[in-house]
BAVO-561513 format. One line per field, with one value per atom (N, C-alpha, C, O): x, y, z; atom name. Coordinates in Angstrom, 1 decimal. Each point is the difference from the previous one (the first is absolute). Last residue first. Layout:
x <- (X_...)
y <- (Y_...)
z <- (Z_...)
name <- (CA_...)
END
This chain:
x <- (-3.6_-0.4_-1.1_0.0_2.1_-0.9_-0.9_-1.1_4.6_-0.9_-1.2_-1.1_4.9_-0.8_-0.9_-0.7_3.7_-1.1_-0.7_-1.3_4.4_-0.9_-1.7_-1.2_5.7_-0.5_-1.8_-1.1_4.7_-0.3_-1.7_-1.1_4.6_-1.3_-0.3_-1.0_3.7_-0.7_-0.7_-0.6_3.5_-0.5_-0.8_-0.5_3.5_-1.3_-0.8_-1.2_4.9_-1.1_-1.6_-1.2_5.7_-1.0_-1.5_-1.1_4.7_-1.0_-1.3_-1.2_4.6_-1.0_-0.9_-1.3_5.0_-0.9_-1.0_-1.0_4.2_-0.5_-1.0_-1.0_4.4_-1.2_-0.3_0.1_3.2_-0.2_-1.4_-0.8_3.5_-0.6_-0.6_-0.6_4.0_0.0_-0.8_0.1_-0.1_0.6_0.4_0.6_-1.9_1.1_1.0_1.1_-5.8_1.2_1.7_1.0_-5.7_0.3_0.9_0.3_-1.3_-0.3_0.7_0.9_-1.8_0.4_-0.1_-1.1_-0.8_1.8_0.3_1.0_-4.8_0.7_1.4_1.0_-5.2_1.0_0.6_0.7_-2.2_0.7_0.1_0.6_-2.6_1.1_0.9_1.2_-6.1_1.2_0.8_-1.0_-2.1_1.1_0.0_-0.3_-0.9_1.4_0.5_1.2_-4.9_1.4_1.0_1.1_-6.2_1.0_1.5_0.9_-3.4_0.7_0.4_1.0_-3.0_1.3_0.7_1.1_-5.8_1.0_1.7_1.1_-5.3_0.7_1.0_1.0_-3.1_0.8_0.5_1.0_-3.8_1.6_1.2_1.2_-6.0_1.1_1.2_1.2_-3.8_-0.3_0.8_0.9_-2.4_1.0_0.2_0.9_-4.6_1.1_1.5_0.8_-4.4_-0.6_2.1_1.1_-4.0_0.8_-0.2_-1.2_-0.1_-0.9_0.7_-0.2_2.5_-0.9_-0.4_0.3_2.4_-0.6_-0.6_-0.3_2.2_0.7_-1.5_-1.0_0.5_0.7_0.6_0.6_-5.1_1.4_0.4_-0.6_-3.5_0.3_1.4_0.2_-1.0_-1.2_1.1_1.1_-2.2_0.1_0.1_-1.1_-0.8_0.9_1.3_0.9_-4.9_-0.7_0.8_-0.3_1.3_-0.3_-0.7_-0.8_2.6_0.9_-0.5_0.9_-3.8_1.2_1.0_0.4_-4.9_0.6_0.8_0.0_-4.9_1.3_1.0_-0.1_-5.8_1.6_1.0_0.0_-5.0_0.2_1.2_0.6_-2.4_0.7_0.4_0.8_-2.0_1.0_0.5_1.1_-5.2_0.3_1.8_0.7_-4.4_-0.4_1.3_0.6_-0.8_0.3_0.1_0.8_-2.5_1.1_0.5_0.8_-5.4_0.6_2.0_0.7_-3.1_-0.2_0.5_1.1_-3.1_1.1_-0.3_-1.2)
y <- (2.1_0.0_0.0_0.1_-2.1_1.2_0.9_0.5_-4.2_-0.4_0.9_-0.4_0.4_-0.9_-0.3_-1.0_4.8_-0.1_-1.3_0.0_0.1_0.9_0.0_-0.2_-2.6_-0.6_0.9_-0.5_2.4_-0.8_-0.8_0.1_2.3_1.0_-0.9_-0.3_-1.2_0.3_1.4_0.9_-3.2_-1.3_0.6_-0.9_3.7_-0.4_-1.3_-0.2_1.7_1.5_-0.7_-0.1_-2.4_0.1_1.0_0.0_-0.5_-1.0_-0.4_-0.6_4.4_0.3_-1.3_0.1_-0.5_1.4_-0.4_-0.7_-1.5_-0.4_0.4_-0.7_1.8_0.4_-1.3_-1.0_4.3_-1.3_0.0_0.9_4.3_-1.4_-1.0_0.2_2.9_-0.8_-1.0_-1.1_5.2_0.3_-1.7_0.0_-0.5_0.3_0.7_-0.1_-2.1_-0.9_0.9_-0.2_2.6_-0.6_-1.1_-0.2_2.3_1.3_-0.4_0.8_-4.2_1.1_0.9_-0.5_-3.4_-0.4_0.9_-0.2_0.7_-0.3_0.1_0.5_-0.7_1.7_-0.2_1.1_-5.2_0.9_1.4_0.7_-3.4_-0.2_0.4_0.2_1.8_0.3_-1.4_-0.5_-0.4_1.4_0.4_1.1_-5.8_0.6_1.3_0.4_-1.5_-0.4_-0.2_-0.1_1.7_0.8_-0.4_0.8_-3.5_1.0_1.2_0.7_-4.7_0.0_1.3_0.2_0.2_-0.3_-0.3_0.6_-0.7_1.6_0.1_0.7_-4.9_0.3_1.5_0.4_-2.2_-0.8_0.6_0.3_1.0_1.1_-1.2_0.3_-2.2_1.5_0.6_0.8_-4.9_-0.2_1.6_0.2_-0.5_-0.4_0.3_0.9_2.2_-1.3_-0.3_0.7_4.0_-0.9_-1.3_-0.2_5.6_-0.9_-1.6_-0.3_5.8_-1.6_-0.5_0.0_3.3_0.9_-0.4_0.7_-3.1_0.2_1.0_-0.1_-1.2_1.3_-0.2_1.0_-4.0_-0.1_1.6_0.7_-4.4_1.5_0.1_-0.8_-4.2_0.8_1.6_0.1_-5.3_1.5_0.8_0.5_-5.0_-0.2_0.9_-0.1_-0.2_-0.3_-0.1_-0.1_0.9_0.7_-0.1_0.9_-4.5_1.1_1.3_0.3_-4.2_-0.3_1.4_0.4_1.1_-1.2_0.0_0.7_-0.6_1.2_-1.3_-1.2_1.7_-0.4_1.1_1.2_-0.6_-0.5_-0.1_0.6_0.3_1.1_-0.4_0.6_-4.1_0.4_1.4_0.2_-2.5_-0.6_0.5_-0.1_2.1_0.5_-0.8_0.7_-1.6_1.2_0.4_0.4_-4.3_0.0_1.1_-0.1_0.1_-0.9_-0.2_0.0_4.3_-1.7_-0.7_0.3_4.8_-0.5_-1.6_-0.4)
z <- (6.3_-1.3_-0.7_-1.3_5.5_0.1_-1.3_0.0_-0.3_1.6_-0.1_-0.1_-3.3_-0.4_1.6_0.2_-0.3_-1.1_-0.1_-0.1_3.2_0.8_-1.4_0.0_-0.7_1.3_-0.1_-0.2_-2.4_-0.6_0.7_-0.4_2.4_-0.8_-0.5_0.7_1.8_0.9_-0.6_0.5_-3.5_0.3_1.6_0.5_-2.6_-1.0_0.7_-0.2_3.0_-0.2_-0.7_0.3_0.1_1.0_0.0_0.5_-3.9_-0.5_1.6_0.0_-0.7_-0.5_0.0_-0.1_2.6_0.2_-1.0_0.3_-1.5_1.0_0.5_0.0_-2.8_-0.7_0.8_-0.7_3.3_-1.4_-0.5_0.2_0.7_0.7_-0.6_-1.1_-0.5_1.6_0.3_0.4_-4.1_1.4_0.9_1.1_-5.4_-0.3_1.6_0.4_-1.1_0.6_-0.1_0.6_-1.3_0.8_0.4_1.2_-5.7_1.0_1.8_0.6_-4.2_-1.0_1.3_0.3_1.0_-1.0_-0.6_-0.7_3.1_0.9_-0.6_0.5_-3.7_1.4_0.6_0.2_-2.0_-0.9_-0.3_-0.8_4.2_-0.4_-1.0_0.0_0.2_1.5_-0.2_-0.5_-2.3_-0.2_0.9_-0.5_1.1_-1.8_-0.1_-0.4_3.9_0.2_-0.4_0.6_-1.8_1.0_0.1_-0.2_-1.8_-1.3_0.6_-0.4_1.8_0.4_-1.1_-0.5_3.1_1.2_-1.4_0.4_-2.6_0.5_0.5_-0.3_-0.6_-1.0_0.0_-0.6_4.3_-0.5_-0.7_0.2_0.1_1.0_0.2_0.4_-3.6_-0.3_1.1_-0.3_1.2_-1.4_0.0_0.7_2.1_1.0_-1.3_0.0_-1.3_0.7_0.6_0.0_-1.2_0.2_0.0_0.3_-1.8_1.2_-1.0_-1.2_1.7_-0.8_0.2_1.2_1.0_-0.6_-1.0_-1.0_5.9_-1.5_-0.8_0.5_4.7_-1.3_-0.9_-0.4_0.7_1.0_-0.2_-0.8_-0.5_0.1_0.7_0.9_-3.7_1.2_0.0_-0.5_-2.3_0.0_1.0_0.2_-0.9_0.6_0.5_0.9_-3.8_1.5_1.1_1.2_-5.8_0.5_0.9_0.3_-2.8_0.1_1.1_0.8_-2.2_1.4_0.1_1.0_-3.0_0.0_1.1_1.0_-1.4_0.3_-0.9_-0.4_0.2_0.3_0.1_-0.1_-0.7_1.9_-0.3_0.9_-4.8_0.7_1.5_0.7_-3.8_-0.3_1.0_0.5_-0.3_0.6_-0.1_1.0_-4.0_2.4_0.3_0.8_-5.3_0.5_1.6_1.0_-2.9_-0.4_0.7_1.0_-1.3_1.5_0.0_1.0_-3.8_0.1_0.9_0.6_-2.5_0.5_0.2_0.1)
name <- (N_CA_C_O_N_CA_C_O_N_CA_C_O_N_CA_C_O_N_CA_C_O_N_CA_C_O_N_CA_C_O_N_CA_C_O_N_CA_C_O_N_CA_C_O_N_CA_C_O_N_CA_C_O_N_CA_C_O_N_CA_C_O_N_CA_C_O_N_CA_C_O_N_CA_C_O_N_CA_C_O_N_CA_C_O_N_CA_C_O_N_CA_C_O_N_CA_C_O_N_CA_C_O_N_CA_C_O_N_CA_C_O_N_CA_C_O_N_CA_C_O_N_CA_C_O_N_CA_C_O_N_CA_C_O_N_CA_C_O_N_CA_C_O_N_CA_C_O_N_CA_C_O_N_CA_C_O_N_CA_C_O_N_CA_C_O_N_CA_C_O_N_CA_C_O_N_CA_C_O_N_CA_C_O_N_CA_C_O_N_CA_C_O_N_CA_C_O_N_CA_C_O_N_CA_C_O_N_CA_C_O_N_CA_C_O_N_CA_C_O_N_CA_C_O_N_CA_C_O_N_CA_C_O_N_CA_C_O_N_CA_C_O_N_CA_C_O_N_CA_C_O_N_CA_C_O_N_CA_C_O_N_CA_C_O_N_CA_C_O_N_CA_C_O_N_CA_C_O_N_CA_C_O_N_CA_C_O_N_CA_C_O_N_CA_C_O_N_CA_C_O_N_CA_C_O_N_CA_C_O_N_CA_C_O_N_CA_C_O_N_CA_C_O_N_CA_C_O_N_CA_C_O_N_CA_C_O_N_CA_C_O_N_CA_C_O)
END
């Protein structure tokens, strides 16, 4: 092993250093958690429009729930 290979072993990618383990079953960085939160927001909104809004519950409730879930995922995920 030469000097260059030894130096490369000690280095980490900037993305690897910022990744962490949370309650999500994958190792994520902040962008991954934001992306997951947005996907959940869209899915919850579509579910809400199909099943809950005809029952009289406004979409605003879905948005508040999605923001709370998203903040929790980004913070703790």
